[in-house]
Structures are given as C-alpha cells and as structure tokens.
C-alpha positions as CSV (number, residue, x, y, z in Angstrom):
1,M,0.0,0.3,0.3
2,I,1.0,3.2,-1.0
3,P,-0.2,6.0,1.8
4,A,-2.4,9.0,0.1
5,P,-0.7,12.1,0.6
6,E,-3.4,13.7,2.7
7,P,-5.3,10.8,4.3
8,G,-8.1,12.8,5.8
9,L,-9.5,14.2,2.0
10,T,-13.3,14.7,0.2
11,P,-13.9,15.1,-2.8
12,E,-15.7,18.3,-1.6
13,Q,-12.6,19.9,-0.2
14,L,-11.1,19.1,-4.3
15,I,-14.0,20.5,-6.0
16,A,-13.2,23.7,-3.9
17,R,-9.9,23.8,-4.9
18,A,-11.0,23.6,-8.3
19,A,-13.1,26.5,-7.6
20,A,-10.5,28.6,-5.6
21,L,-8.0,28.8,-8.8
22,R,-10.2,30.3,-11.1
23,P,-8.9,33.4,-11.1
24,L,-5.3,31.7,-11.5
25,L,-6.5,30.3,-14.2
26,R,-8.6,33.2,-16.0
27,Q,-5.7,35.6,-16.0
28,Q,-2.9,33.1,-17.1
29,Q,-5.5,32.5,-20.5
30,E,-3.6,33.9,-22.8
31,E,-0.3,32.8,-21.8
32,N,-2.1,29.4,-21.5
33,D,-2.7,29.2,-24.9
34,R,0.3,31.3,-26.3
35,R,2.4,28.3,-23.9
36,G,0.4,25.2,-25.3
37,Y,-0.2,24.4,-22.3
38,Y,-0.8,25.3,-18.1
39,S,2.1,26.8,-16.4
40,D,3.7,25.6,-13.7
41,A,2.3,27.0,-11.2
42,V,-1.1,26.0,-11.8
43,H,0.7,22.3,-12.3
44,R,2.3,22.4,-8.5
45,E,-1.2,23.6,-7.4
46,L,-3.2,20.5,-8.9
47,L,0.2,18.1,-7.9
48,N,0.0,19.3,-4.7
49,G,-3.8,19.5,-4.4
50,G,-3.5,15.5,-4.9
51,F,-6.3,16.6,-8.0
52,Y,-4.4,13.7,-10.2
53,R,-5.4,11.4,-7.7
54,M,-8.4,10.9,-7.3
55,L,-9.4,8.2,-9.8
56,H,-6.2,6.2,-8.7
57,P,-6.9,3.1,-6.5
58,R,-6.2,3.5,-2.5
59,M,-3.9,1.0,-3.4
60,F,-1.5,2.7,-5.3
61,G,-1.2,6.7,-3.3
62,G,-4.9,7.1,-5.0
63,Y,-7.9,8.4,-3.8
64,E,-10.7,6.9,-5.9
65,F,-13.2,8.8,-5.7
66,G,-15.4,8.0,-8.5
67,L,-16.1,9.2,-11.5
68,E,-18.8,11.4,-10.2
69,A,-16.3,13.3,-8.5
70,F,-13.7,14.0,-10.8
71,L,-15.7,15.8,-13.4
72,K,-17.1,17.6,-11.0
73,V,-14.0,19.2,-10.1
74,V,-13.3,19.3,-14.4
75,M,-16.5,21.6,-14.8
76,E,-14.5,23.9,-12.3
77,L,-10.9,24.0,-14.0
78,S,-12.7,24.2,-17.4
79,R,-15.0,27.3,-15.9
80,G,-11.6,29.0,-15.5
81,H,-10.3,27.8,-18.3
82,P,-11.7,25.6,-20.7
83,A,-8.2,24.3,-22.2
84,S,-6.4,23.7,-18.6
85,G,-9.6,22.0,-18.3
86,W,-9.0,19.6,-21.4
87,C,-5.1,19.1,-20.7
88,F,-6.1,18.1,-16.9
89,T,-9.0,15.9,-18.0
90,L,-6.6,13.6,-20.6
91,A,-3.7,13.7,-18.3
92,G,-5.7,12.7,-14.8
93,S,-7.7,10.2,-16.4
94,H,-5.7,7.3,-17.5
95,G,-4.8,6.5,-14.3
96,Y,-8.2,4.3,-14.8
97,V,-7.4,2.9,-17.1
98,L,-4.0,1.1,-16.4
99,A,-5.7,0.5,-12.7
100,S,-8.7,-1.4,-14.6
101,H,-6.6,-3.5,-17.6
102,W,-2.6,-3.6,-16.7
103,P,-2.1,-7.2,-14.1
104,E,-1.1,-6.3,-10.6
105,Q,3.1,-6.5,-11.4
106,A,2.3,-3.6,-14.2
107,Q,0.5,-1.4,-11.7
108,R,2.7,-1.3,-9.3
109,E,5.7,-0.3,-11.6
110,L,3.9,2.3,-13.5
111,F,1.9,3.8,-10.6
112,G,5.8,3.5,-9.2
113,P,6.9,4.4,-5.5
114,S,4.7,7.3,-5.0
115,G,1.7,6.7,-7.0
116,D,3.0,9.5,-9.1
117,F,1.3,8.7,-12.4
118,R,-0.5,11.0,-14.9
119,C,-1.3,9.7,-18.6
120,A,-1.9,11.2,-21.9
121,M,-3.4,8.8,-24.8
122,T,-4.6,8.4,-28.2
123,A,-7.8,6.1,-28.8
124,G,-6.6,5.5,-32.8
125,V,-4.1,2.9,-34.1
126,M,-1.5,5.5,-35.2
127,G,1.5,2.9,-34.3
128,A,3.2,-0.1,-35.3
129,C,4.1,-3.1,-33.0
130,R,6.8,-6.0,-33.3
131,R,6.6,-8.7,-31.5
132,V,10.4,-9.8,-29.4
133,D,11.7,-11.8,-26.6
134,G,9.8,-10.3,-23.2
135,G,7.5,-7.8,-25.3
136,Y,6.9,-5.4,-28.3
137,R,9.4,-2.6,-30.2
138,V,7.0,0.4,-30.8
139,S,6.9,3.1,-32.7
140,G,5.6,5.2,-34.2
141,L,3.8,8.7,-34.8
142,F,0.7,10.1,-32.5
143,P,-1.3,13.1,-32.5
144,F,-3.0,15.1,-30.5
145,A,-2.5,13.6,-27.2
146,S,-3.7,15.9,-25.0
147,G,-2.3,16.6,-21.7
148,I,1.7,15.0,-22.4
149,P,3.2,18.0,-21.2
150,V,2.4,17.0,-17.9
151,S,2.3,13.4,-17.7
152,T,4.7,11.0,-16.8
153,H,3.8,8.5,-19.3
154,F,2.3,8.2,-22.4
155,L,-0.5,5.5,-23.8
156,G,-0.5,4.4,-26.6
157,T,-2.1,1.8,-29.9
158,G,0.3,0.1,-32.0
159,L,-1.4,-2.4,-34.4
160,L,0.4,-6.1,-34.5
161,E,0.3,-8.5,-37.5
162,E,0.6,-11.5,-37.5
163,P,1.5,-14.6,-39.7
164,G,-1.9,-17.0,-39.1
165,A,-4.1,-14.1,-37.3
166,P,-6.0,-10.8,-38.2
167,P,-4.3,-7.5,-37.4
168,A,-4.8,-6.8,-34.0
169,P,-4.4,-3.9,-31.5
170,V,-1.4,-3.5,-28.6
171,Y,-1.5,-1.3,-26.0
172,F,1.2,0.1,-24.2
173,F,2.7,2.6,-22.0
174,V,5.7,4.3,-22.3
175,P,7.7,6.4,-19.2
176,R,8.4,9.7,-20.7
177,A,12.5,9.0,-20.7
178,D,11.3,6.7,-24.3
179,F,9.3,9.1,-26.0
180,T,9.9,12.9,-27.9
181,I,6.7,15.4,-27.8
182,E,6.7,17.1,-31.2
183,P,6.9,20.9,-30.6
184,D,3.5,21.5,-33.0
185,W,0.6,22.4,-30.1
186,G,-0.2,26.1,-29.0
187,G,-0.7,29.8,-30.4
188,E,-1.4,29.4,-33.7
189,E,-0.9,25.7,-34.4
190,G,-4.8,24.4,-33.3
191,M,-8.4,27.0,-34.0
192,G,-8.8,26.0,-30.2
193,M,-8.1,24.5,-27.1
194,Q,-5.1,26.3,-27.9
195,G,-3.8,25.2,-24.1
196,S,-4.8,22.0,-23.9
197,G,-1.5,19.8,-24.6
198,S,-2.4,18.2,-27.2
199,N,0.9,17.5,-29.0
200,S,2.4,15.0,-30.6
201,V,4.3,12.1,-29.4
202,R,7.0,10.5,-31.0
203,I,8.3,6.8,-30.6
204,A,11.2,5.6,-32.5
205,D,11.5,2.0,-32.0
206,V,11.2,1.5,-28.2
207,F,11.1,-2.7,-26.3
208,V,8.1,-2.0,-24.4
209,P,7.8,-4.9,-21.7
210,E,4.8,-7.2,-22.2
211,R,3.7,-7.1,-19.0
212,H,3.0,-2.7,-19.9
213,T,1.1,-4.0,-23.0
214,T,-2.1,-6.0,-22.8
215,R,-4.3,-6.9,-25.9
216,A,-7.6,-6.1,-24.5
217,A,-10.4,-4.7,-26.3
218,L,-10.2,-0.8,-24.2
219,L,-12.5,0.6,-27.0
220,A,-15.1,-2.4,-26.7
221,P,-18.9,-1.0,-25.9
222,S,-19.7,-4.2,-24.1
223,S,-17.9,-6.1,-20.6
224,E,-18.9,-9.1,-22.5
225,R,-15.9,-11.1,-23.1
226,N,-14.5,-9.9,-19.1
227,R,-17.8,-11.8,-17.7
228,E,-15.5,-12.4,-14.1
229,G,-14.4,-9.4,-14.5
230,T,-10.9,-7.1,-14.9
231,P,-7.6,-6.6,-13.1
232,G,-8.2,-4.0,-11.3
233,T,-11.9,-5.3,-10.2
234,R,-9.5,-8.3,-8.5
235,L,-6.6,-6.3,-7.5
236,H,-9.3,-3.4,-6.3
237,G,-12.4,-4.8,-5.2
238,N,-14.3,-1.8,-6.9
239,P,-17.0,-1.9,-10.0
240,L,-15.5,0.5,-10.9
241,Y,-12.5,-0.7,-12.3
242,L,-14.5,-2.6,-15.2
243,G,-13.6,0.2,-16.8
244,V,-15.6,0.6,-19.8
245,L,-14.5,3.6,-21.5
246,L,-16.1,4.3,-24.5
247,G,-19.0,6.0,-22.9
248,W,-17.5,7.6,-19.8
249,F,-14.7,9.0,-22.7
250,S,-17.6,10.9,-23.9
251,C,-19.0,11.7,-20.3
252,E,-15.4,13.4,-20.0
253,F,-16.2,16.3,-23.4
254,G,-19.7,16.7,-21.5
255,A,-18.0,17.7,-18.0
256,I,-15.0,20.2,-20.2
257,L,-18.2,21.5,-22.1
258,T,-20.2,22.2,-19.4
259,G,-17.5,24.2,-17.5
260,T,-16.6,26.6,-21.2
261,A,-20.3,27.0,-21.1
262,R,-20.4,28.1,-17.4
263,A,-17.2,30.4,-18.3
264,A,-18.6,32.0,-21.4
265,L,-21.7,32.5,-19.1
266,D,-19.7,34.5,-16.7
267,E,-18.4,36.5,-19.6
268,F,-21.5,37.5,-21.1
269,E,-22.9,38.0,-17.6
270,H,-19.7,40.4,-16.6
271,L,-20.5,42.3,-20.4
272,L,-24.2,43.1,-20.1
273,R,-23.4,44.7,-16.5
274,T,-20.6,46.6,-17.9
275,R,-21.2,47.9,-21.8
276,K,-23.7,50.3,-23.1
277,M,-26.2,49.8,-25.3
278,T,-25.2,50.7,-28.5
279,F,-28.3,52.6,-29.7
280,N,-28.7,54.1,-25.3
281,P,-25.7,54.4,-24.0
282,Q,-27.6,55.9,-20.9
283,L,-28.2,52.5,-19.9
284,T,-26.2,49.4,-20.0
285,R,-26.6,45.9,-22.1
286,M,-28.5,44.2,-19.2
287,H,-31.6,46.2,-20.4
288,D,-32.2,44.9,-23.6
289,P,-34.9,42.6,-23.5
290,N,-33.2,40.2,-26.4
291,N,-30.5,39.6,-24.1
292,H,-32.7,38.3,-21.2
293,I,-33.6,35.4,-23.5
294,T,-30.2,35.2,-24.5
295,L,-29.0,34.6,-21.7
296,G,-32.3,32.9,-20.2
297,E,-31.8,30.4,-23.1
298,A,-27.9,29.9,-22.3
299,L,-28.7,29.6,-18.8
300,S,-30.9,26.7,-19.0
301,R,-29.1,24.9,-22.2
302,T,-25.6,25.0,-19.7
303,D,-27.7,23.7,-16.7
304,A,-29.0,21.0,-19.2
305,A,-25.6,19.9,-20.4
306,E,-24.6,19.5,-16.7
307,A,-27.1,17.6,-15.6
308,L,-27.5,15.0,-18.5
309,T,-23.3,14.5,-18.2
310,L,-23.8,14.2,-14.5
311,A,-26.7,11.2,-15.2
312,A,-24.8,9.1,-18.2
313,T,-22.0,9.3,-15.3
314,E,-24.0,7.7,-12.9
315,L,-25.5,5.5,-15.1
316,Y,-22.3,3.9,-16.2
317,S,-21.7,3.8,-12.6
318,E,-24.3,1.6,-11.5
319,Q,-23.9,-0.3,-14.4
320,C,-20.6,-1.1,-13.4
321,R,-22.6,-1.9,-9.2
322,R,-24.9,-3.6,-11.4
323,W,-22.0,-5.8,-12.6
324,A,-21.1,-6.9,-8.8
325,R,-24.2,-7.1,-7.6
326,S,-25.8,-9.8,-10.1
327,G,-22.6,-10.3,-12.8
328,E,-24.6,-8.7,-15.8
329,P,-22.5,-7.7,-17.9
330,I,-22.8,-4.2,-19.6
331,T,-23.9,-4.2,-23.3
332,A,-22.9,-2.4,-26.1
333,A,-26.2,-1.0,-26.0
334,D,-25.5,-0.1,-22.2
335,T,-22.7,2.4,-23.4
336,M,-24.6,3.8,-25.9
337,R,-26.9,4.9,-24.3
338,V,-24.5,6.7,-21.8
339,W,-22.4,8.2,-24.3
340,S,-25.9,9.5,-26.2
341,I,-26.8,10.8,-22.7
342,S,-23.5,12.9,-22.4
343,R,-23.5,14.1,-25.7
344,E,-26.6,15.3,-25.3
345,G,-24.9,17.3,-23.0
346,C,-22.1,18.1,-24.9
347,R,-24.0,19.6,-27.4
348,A,-26.0,21.5,-24.9
349,A,-23.4,22.9,-24.0
350,C,-21.8,23.7,-27.3
351,E,-24.7,25.6,-27.7
352,A,-25.3,28.3,-25.3
353,V,-21.3,29.4,-26.1
354,E,-22.5,29.6,-29.8
355,M,-25.7,31.6,-29.2
356,L,-24.1,34.0,-26.6
357,F,-20.9,34.7,-28.4
358,R,-23.3,35.7,-31.8
359,A,-24.9,37.9,-28.9
360,A,-22.7,39.5,-27.2
361,G,-21.5,42.1,-30.8
362,A,-18.7,41.9,-32.5
363,S,-16.4,43.4,-30.2
364,V,-15.9,40.2,-28.8
365,S,-15.1,38.2,-31.9
366,K,-11.6,40.2,-31.4
367,R,-8.2,37.8,-30.3
368,G,-8.4,38.3,-26.8
369,Q,-11.5,38.0,-25.8
370,R,-13.4,35.2,-23.7
371,L,-16.2,35.0,-25.7
372,Q,-14.1,34.7,-28.4
373,R,-11.6,32.0,-27.1
374,Y,-14.3,30.0,-25.7
375,F,-16.2,29.9,-29.1
376,R,-13.0,28.7,-31.0
377,D,-12.8,26.0,-28.0
378,V,-16.1,24.2,-28.4
379,Q,-15.5,24.1,-32.3
380,M,-12.6,21.3,-31.0
381,Y,-15.7,19.6,-29.5
382,R,-18.0,19.7,-32.9
383,I,-14.4,18.4,-35.1
384,H,-13.7,16.0,-32.7
385,I,-14.2,12.2,-33.0
386,Q,-16.3,11.6,-30.2
387,S,-18.8,14.2,-32.5
388,Q,-19.1,12.9,-35.4
389,P,-21.3,10.5,-37.1
390,M,-20.3,7.1,-36.6
391,F,-21.1,7.2,-33.0
392,P,-24.8,7.6,-33.5
393,A,-24.2,5.1,-36.5
394,V,-22.7,2.5,-34.0
395,R,-26.2,3.9,-31.5
396,G,-28.2,2.3,-34.5
397,Q,-26.1,-0.5,-35.4
398,V,-27.0,-2.0,-31.7
399,Q,-30.6,-1.7,-31.9
400,L,-30.8,-2.9,-34.6
401,G,-28.9,-6.2,-33.6
402,L,-26.0,-5.7,-37.0
403,P,-22.4,-6.7,-36.4
404,L,-19.7,-3.1,-35.5
405,P,-17.3,-2.0,-36.9
406,P,-13.5,-1.9,-35.6
407,P,-12.4,-0.9,-33.6
408,F,-15.5,-1.3,-31.2
409,N,-15.8,-5.6,-32.5
410,Y,-12.2,-6.0,-31.7
C-alpha cells in the first residue's frame, strides 16, 4: 500500500480547491494558450492538491473518489480556462485505464513507489509494434496526445501484424524518457483549446515489456468478454474498475464543455452589466430584453449539459455496480445509452456558448476576448471524432442487432 498524501481529503474539498483556482486560470488564459499547456504554477497546485490522484486506486496512493467527483472538478477547472480543463482531464484520467486493465505487477511498476502517475493517450491505432523476446518494439507518431506536457507516461496503440492472425491493436505504456513531444501545439497551431497540451508524441523503436501492454479491447462497448471482471476489479475490489471506457470518454467531454459554457455565461453577464447599449448609452446591455432571452436560453442549456453529463456518469457507475451485484455484463446497448446522454449534454453546452458569442456583439470577435476563445474552444468538440456520425451510427447498429465495425468489435 502507498499512502495517499492527504488521508482525510474529501471530494468536496477538491471541488472547492478547483473552484478557488478560477482566478489564476483566467488570469493566465492568454499565456497558457500561447504556451500550449498550463503553467508550472497551475501544475503545482494540481499536483500538490491531489487532483491527479482522484481516480487512482487507494492501493497505489490514490483517493478512488469516483467518476462524478472527478467530473465536477473538471467542470470547475474548465470554467477557469477550458483548455486547461481539457489538458488536466486527459492527463489525469488514464490512471483509471491502467488500474482497470493491467495486472498487478504492471500497476505497481507504472504507478511507481510514490503513486505519481499522469498519462496522455491517443485512442486511434497510430503506431506499429512487432513482437520480440519479452515484449514488443513500438514506433509511431501519435497526434493529439492531450495532456502530454504534464504527463509522466504515454498510452498508445500499435497494430500488431503476425502470420496467420488478423491485425490486432496492442495498447502499451511508455515512460516519459522514451518518447519525444513534438512542438506542434499551442499558439496558432490549433484553432481552439490551444492550451490543452495536445502535442504529437513520437516513439522510435522503443522496447515495451509484455507486462506493460494489453490486448484487451479497451474501446469495446461491452464487458461481455470480462464476465469475471478485470484485473482492476479483482485487485481493488471496486466495480468501477470494470473500465468500459467508450461512454465514459464522452462524459469527460461533457464536463469540459459544461465548464466552458459556465465560463461563457460568466463573461456574457459581465458584458451585460458593464457595456452600454449601442443606441441608448445611458443604459447597460442588461436592460435589453433580447439579452434576457439569450441569457435565459444559455443558462437553461448549460444546466441541461451539466445534468445530462452527471446523469450519464451515474448511469455508467450503476452499470458497474450492477455487474458486481448480479454478474450482469455491461452491454453495447448500455454503453451507447451512456454515450448518447452525455453527447446531448455536450451539444447543449456548445449551443450555449455559440448563442452567447453571436449575441455579444462584434467586439468579442477580436483575439484576446474571452468569448471568442470559448467559441473557438467548443468548435474543437464539434470537429472531434466523438461528435461525428459514426457514433450515432453505432448506436443504431446496436439497436438493430447488426455487427459493429472496428475498433468496436476487437
């Protein structure tokens, strides 16, 4: 057992700490976007405050607080700076993947003697691997590894091609010393989420021991291949580590975007209270009835985004608990329901930001204006694979009982 740094820490305390970081995150929005990830000062607050350990198992110095508490922290951080929320989320949540799907020896080695583990991941099969004695040699360029500048490890996927067997993905962890971070994020490299640390990772013929890899279908929409549980459920005795990831990933985006919508609402209300009406400068914009409608609509969508995100998260958590109670697996239909509910939350949050941006006036279109930043940030979800037609198509295929395409059928 590795003791947690603060044995008495509660989820409520961490959520309050995240909210208290809002002034610093807002003050540093511009510089963090320019740098491509959040500052050392923010990183120290997150590191020393225990944020990265929220989903880590208690056995390895984590707090094992559960998914809802984690997402409430993400909402608060994203309200301070959406890109920083994105960066933290994708660096701070993949210990959950490790704790779910890797055996005890690998977890002991990767969490390390202190339990300090932060890890970016790319979901697509971007690399190649070949089998050698004791493990694999892996190579590849892995783009959009959000959170990688503050990570201790990288989780990637390589395609293994062997005679007599169909190509199959191999998931592997690589420590920071064994990969290069490409200088291709931050500033004008991306349209939005410029401070999300979404650099590419380059790996050049690195040896990965077998125990640091898995052939488990991490993107499978069901737990039916794991009817007896996963290494994580057996090791930690927590059904959350059943680790069916597809729907959960969408919940993470819901939390980031809900925080972004809250940030946009804060800025829009500030503008209404401080800027003059164009044709009646004796009054501020808060007296314009059209702005009342916009504000009310955006508030409603943001509240809906938060409620849907947390409802989807609780639904997934209950599916894990149901398996522990009865052995009933999480099905593809279960997972796609989680994904669908959280996806509607994501869409509601994006709509809130977009309507606030359109109603705020031409001045907010300039660089450096917070509403312009938030508008650009939500567009990065609009073009993300999670919001593309392939996912509703998968739900329809599941409903009709049709076979699923890769990578959902591995």
